[in-house]
C-alpha positions in Angstrom: 126.2 73.5 79.0 125.5 77.2 79.9 122.6 78.8 78.0 123.9 82.0 76.3 120.6 83.9 76.3 118.8 83.6 79.6 116.0 85.8 78.4 114.6 82.9 76.4 115.8 80.0 78.6 113.1 77.6 79.8 113.2 77.4 83.6 114.0 74.0 85.1 111.2 74.3 87.7 107.6 75.4 87.2 107.1 79.0 88.1 103.5 78.1 89.2 105.0 75.6 91.6 107.3 78.3 93.1 104.2 80.5 93.4 102.3 77.8 95.3 105.2 77.3 97.7 105.5 81.0 98.3 101.7 81.2 99.0 101.9 78.4 101.6 104.9 80.0 103.3 103.1 83.3 103.5 100.0 81.5 104.9 102.0 80.3 107.9 103.7 83.7 108.4 100.4 85.6 108.2 99.0 83.7 111.2 100.4 86.7 113.1 97.3 88.6 112.0 95.2 86.4 114.3 96.9 88.1 117.3 93.8 89.7 118.7 92.3 86.3 119.7 95.2 86.1 122.2 94.7 89.6 123.5 92.2 88.9 126.3 93.6 85.5 127.3 97.0 87.2 127.6 95.6 89.9 129.8 94.0 87.3 132.1 97.2 85.1 132.1 99.5 87.9 133.2 97.1 90.5 134.7 98.1 93.0 132.0 96.3 96.1 130.8 95.1 96.4 127.2 98.0 98.6 126.0 100.5 96.3 127.7 99.1 93.1 126.1 98.7 94.8 122.7 102.3 96.0 122.8 103.3 92.4 121.7 101.6 92.9 118.3 103.1 96.3 117.9 106.7 95.0 118.6 106.2 92.1 116.3 105.1 94.2 113.3 107.7 96.9 114.1 110.5 94.4 114.1 109.1 92.8 111.0 109.2 96.1 109.1 112.8 96.9 110.2 114.1 93.4 109.4 112.5 93.1 106.0 115.1 95.4 104.5 117.8 93.0 105.6 115.8 90.1 104.3 115.8 91.6 100.8 119.5 92.0 100.8 120.2 88.6 102.5 118.3 86.7 99.9 120.4 88.3 97.2 123.5 87.1 99.0 122.7 83.6 100.2 119.7 82.8 98.1 115.9 82.6 98.8 115.9 79.0 100.0 118.5 79.6 102.8 116.9 82.9 103.8 113.4 81.5 104.0 114.6 78.5 106.0 116.3 80.7 108.5 113.1 82.8 108.7 111.0 79.8 109.5 113.3 78.6 112.2 113.4 82.0 113.9 109.7 82.7 113.6 108.6 79.3 114.7 111.1 79.2 117.6 109.9 82.6 118.8 106.3 81.5 119.0 107.2 78.2 120.6 109.3 79.9 123.3 106.5 82.4 124.0 104.5 79.4 125.1 107.0 78.9 128.0 107.2 82.6 128.9 106.9 83.3 132.6 105.9 87.0 132.1 104.9 89.6 129.6 108.4 90.9 129.1 109.5 87.5 127.9 106.6 87.4 125.4 107.9 90.7 124.0 111.3 89.2 123.4 110.2 85.8 122.1 107.0 86.4 120.1 107.7 90.0 119.4 111.5 90.3 118.7 112.6 86.8 117.7 109.3 86.0 115.9 109.3 89.4 114.3 112.9 89.0 112.9 111.8 85.7 111.4 108.7 87.3 109.9 110.7 90.2 108.4 113.3 87.9 106.8 110.6 85.6 105.5 108.0 88.1 104.2 110.2 89.7 101.6 111.6 86.5 100.1 108.5 85.3 98.1 108.0 88.8 96.8 111.5 89.2 95.6 111.5 85.8 93.9 108.1 86.1 92.2 108.6 89.6 90.9 111.3 88.2 88.7 109.5 85.0 87.7 106.4 86.9 86.7 107.4 90.2 84.9 104.2 89.8 82.8 101.9 90.0 85.9 103.6 92.1 88.5 100.5 93.5 90.2 98.7 90.1 90.2 101.6 88.0 91.4 102.7 90.3 94.2 99.1 90.4 95.2 99.0 86.6 95.2 102.3 86.3 97.0 100.9 88.3 100.0 97.4 87.0 99.8 98.6 84.0 101.8 99.9 86.3 104.5 96.5 88.1 104.7 94.6 84.8 104.9 96.8 83.2 107.6 94.5 84.4 110.4 91.5 82.9 108.7 92.8 79.5 109.7 94.6 80.4 112.9 91.9 82.5 114.6 89.1 79.9 115.1 91.7 77.1 115.6 93.6 79.1 118.3 90.3 80.1 120.0 89.3 76.5 120.4 92.8 75.4 121.4 93.0 78.0 124.1 89.7 76.7 125.6 91.0 73.2 125.7 94.7 73.4 126.2 95.3 76.9 127.6 97.2 79.9 126.2 100.7 78.7 126.5 100.3 75.2 125.2 98.5 76.7 122.2 101.3 79.1 121.4 103.9 76.3 121.6 101.9 74.0 119.3 101.2 76.7 116.8 104.8 77.8 116.7 106.0 74.2 115.9 103.5 74.1 113.1 104.6 77.4 111.6 108.3 76.3 111.7 107.5 73.1 109.8 105.4 74.7 107.1 107.8 77.6 106.4 110.9 75.5 106.3 109.3 72.9 104.0 108.0 75.6 101.6 111.4 77.3 101.6 112.9 74.2 99.9 110.9 74.9 96.7 112.0 78.5 96.2 114.4 79.2 93.3 115.7 82.5 91.8 114.6 83.2 88.3 117.3 83.2 85.5 118.8 86.6 84.9 116.5 88.8 82.8 114.0 86.0 82.6 111.1 86.6 80.2 108.2 84.1 80.0 107.8 82.2 76.7 105.5 84.1 74.3 105.5 87.3 76.3 106.8 90.6 74.9 107.4 93.4 77.5 105.6 96.6 76.8 107.8 99.7 76.4 107.0 100.9 80.0 107.9 97.5 81.4 111.4 97.4 79.8 113.4 99.9 81.8 116.7 101.2 80.5 119.9 100.2 82.2 119.7 103.4 84.2 116.2 102.6 85.5 117.7 99.8 87.7 118.1 101.8 90.8 119.9 100.6 93.9 118.5 101.3 97.3 120.9 104.2 97.7 119.7 105.7 94.4 116.1 105.2 95.4 116.6 107.0 98.7 117.8 110.1 96.8 114.4 110.5 95.1 111.3 112.1 96.6 109.2 109.3 95.0 110.5 106.7 97.5 109.3 108.8 100.4 105.9 109.4 98.9 105.5 105.7 98.4 106.7 105.1 101.9 104.1 107.5 103.3 101.3 105.9 101.4 102.1 102.5 102.7 102.7 103.8 106.3 99.3 105.5 106.5 97.5 102.6 105.0 99.2 100.3 107.5 98.4 102.6 110.4 94.7 102.4 109.7 94.5 98.7 109.1 96.9 97.6 111.9 94.8 99.7 114.4 91.7 97.7 113.5 93.4 94.3 113.3 95.1 94.7 116.7 91.8 95.0 118.6 89.3 93.4 116.2 88.0 90.8 118.6 87.6 93.0 121.7 86.3 96.0 119.5 83.6 93.8 118.1 82.6 92.7 121.6 82.5 96.2 122.9 80.6 97.9 120.0 78.0 95.1 119.5 78.0 93.3 122.9 78.8 89.9 121.5 80.9 87.1 123.0 84.4 85.9 122.2 83.2 83.5 119.5 81.8 86.4 117.5 85.0 88.4 118.1 86.9 85.6 116.6 84.5 85.6 113.7 85.3 89.2 113.1 89.0 88.4 113.0 88.3 85.6 110.4 86.4 88.1 108.3 89.2 90.6 108.4 91.7 87.9 107.5 89.6 86.7 104.5 89.2 90.2 103.1 92.7 91.2 103.9 93.8 88.3 101.8 91.4 88.9 99.0 92.3 92.6 98.9 95.9 91.8 98.2 95.0 89.7 95.2 92.1 91.9 93.9 93.7 95.3 94.2 97.0 94.0 92.9 95.3 92.9 89.7 93.2 96.1 89.6 96.4 98.2 89.8 97.7 96.4 86.6 94.7 97.9 84.8 94.1 101.4 86.3 97.5 102.2 87.6 99.1 102.2 91.1 98.5 105.7 92.2 94.7 105.7 91.3 94.5 102.4 93.2 95.8 104.0 96.4 93.4 106.9 95.9 90.5 104.5 95.9 91.9 102.6 98.9 92.1 105.8 101.0 88.7 107.1 100.0 87.0 103.8 100.9 88.6 103.6 104.3 87.8 107.2 105.1 84.1 106.3 104.8 84.3 102.9 106.5 86.1 104.2 109.6 83.7 107.2 109.9 80.7 104.7 109.9 82.1 102.3 112.5 81.5 104.3 115.7 77.7 104.4 115.0 77.5 100.6 114.6 75.8 98.7 117.4 74.8 95.5 115.6 77.2 92.7 114.8 75.9 92.0 111.3 76.2 95.6 110.3 79.7 95.8 111.8 80.9 93.2 109.3 80.5 95.5 106.2 82.8 98.4 107.2 85.5 96.1 108.7 85.4 94.0 105.5 86.0 97.2 103.5 88.9 98.3 105.7 90.5 94.8 105.6 90.1 94.7 101.8 91.9 98.1 101.5 94.5 97.2 104.0 95.4 94.1 102.1 95.2 96.1 98.8 98.1 98.4 99.9 100.4 95.4 100.4 99.2 93.8 97.1 99.8 97.0 95.1 103.0 98.6 96.6 105.5 95.9 95.6 104.6 96.4 92.0 104.4 100.2 92.4 108.0 100.2 93.7 109.2 97.8 91.0 107.6 100.0 88.3 109.4 103.1 89.6 112.8 101.7 90.5 113.2 98.6 88.4 113.1 94.9 89.3 116.8 94.2 89.8 117.0 95.5 93.4 113.2 95.3 94.0 113.6 93.0 97.1 116.1 95.3 98.8 114.2 98.5 97.9 110.8 97.3 98.9 112.3 95.6 102.0 113.6 98.9 103.2 110.2 100.5 102.3 108.6 98.0 104.8 109.9 100.2 107.6 106.6 101.9 106.8 105.0 98.8 108.1 106.9 99.3 111.4 105.8 102.9 111.7 102.2 102.0 111.0 102.3 99.1 113.4 103.5 101.3 116.2 101.2 104.2 115.7 97.9 102.4 114.8 97.7 99.9 117.7 98.9 102.4 120.2 96.4 105.0 119.1 93.4 102.7 119.2 94.4 101.3 122.6 95.1 104.7 124.2 91.7 106.3 123.7 88.1 105.1 123.5 87.4 103.0 120.4 84.8 105.4 118.9 87.1 108.4 119.3 90.1 106.5 117.8 88.0 105.4 114.8 87.0 108.9 113.9 90.6 110.1 114.3 91.8 107.4 111.9 89.1 108.4 109.4 90.4 111.9 109.3 94.0 110.8 109.0 93.3 108.4 106.1 91.1 111.0 104.4 94.0 113.4 104.4 96.2 110.7 102.9 94.3 110.9 99.6 96.5 113.8 98.7 99.6 111.6 98.5 98.8 109.7 95.2 97.8 113.0 93.6 101.0 114.5 94.7 103.0 111.5 93.3 101.4 111.9 89.9 101.9 115.7 89.9 105.6 115.2 90.8 106.1 112.6 88.1 104.3 114.7 85.4 106.3 117.8 86.5 109.5 115.9 85.9 108.3 115.0 82.4 108.0 111.3 83.5 111.6 111.2 84.7 113.4 111.2 88.0 117.0 112.1 88.3 119.0 109.8 90.5 122.7 110.0 91.5 124.6 106.7 90.9 128.2 105.8 91.2 130.0 104.8 88.0 133.6 103.8 88.3 134.1 105.9 91.4 132.6 109.1 89.9 129.2 110.7 90.8 127.1 110.7 87.7 123.5 112.0 87.1 121.2 110.2 84.6 117.5 110.4 83.8 115.4 107.4 84.9 112.2 106.6 83.1 109.3 105.8 85.4 105.7 104.8 85.1 103.2 107.5 86.1 100.7 105.7 88.5 
């Protein structure tokens, strides 16, 4: 029998179980952040330069960001389980096939393009699902959802380093790809969409968390507002800084502090750990202090950390600034899904935030190319200046929202006619 009021319906599956499946899925997808341990072996295998080898990581994240927008829309059409299953097959197959690649161009196509498409489709699904299952803890749950993605390299980096020593680069890629495929496809079977307008038992939404019907913007509506572009720029600049460090973490640690590959892998593991923790911690913090102030804090901390890195020549000292950068990099991904949902409403959150992840593509292209094109110390100082300038964006967002008297005006189509209506938003 159909339940008349889905707002008070009890879900047939535990939302905590769905969150656990989403976390495991993101853990496998996030193994991509361990890429830098493959960088030097890849250069040796194919006689490639540093920029040529690192282009694989750039392509992967760029394709991920572009594809994520389609993933948000696809999961609304065919469901999260089918979308996540397809994502696991594509991502795992891309990594498997890269293990048989005869040249670097094939690596770009398999690991970069095919694997990147799988990552993009898969990344957005847990976010879109959990935002609706946990309206009472948006910042925390989106942080948790992507914490697994940040922690993926913590497991993969030391494992891949040892596997490469024993089995070689290509066998390692093939074995890891098969593992990723199995984990993602299995986790996908536990994902379920929340009932329409689901509200957890015993929870009463605050006034600011109950948007009017007009607050449920579509992607087309969101793209007509300046707020979407400000949020996009915040995410893009945060990604640019973090992706630059992640893409060269292992060789950068070796060059600055003169340590061996094992210590380089240790630096990657530390980045993975704090990347994951940052998503959870900053997502929860943003629930308390607001989204825009959270981004201000992220930018200020990174400005200092990047400025300090060029002077570091001891490995133990290096760990502190890279941990701060990783914490803030993860924090951007932990905070922005809730930020976008606050502003534009949860109904089309997956599609809107999926499109916003093109900022990930932009940052993934600019950051790694910058840090690979000039000496590391020069690049680190340039990034410090860039991220310092980004602190104006959260301030500008709040100024814009306050100037609009806490409303944005969006154009939406109603019965074929263009119609303007005020949309209430939350000022960061």
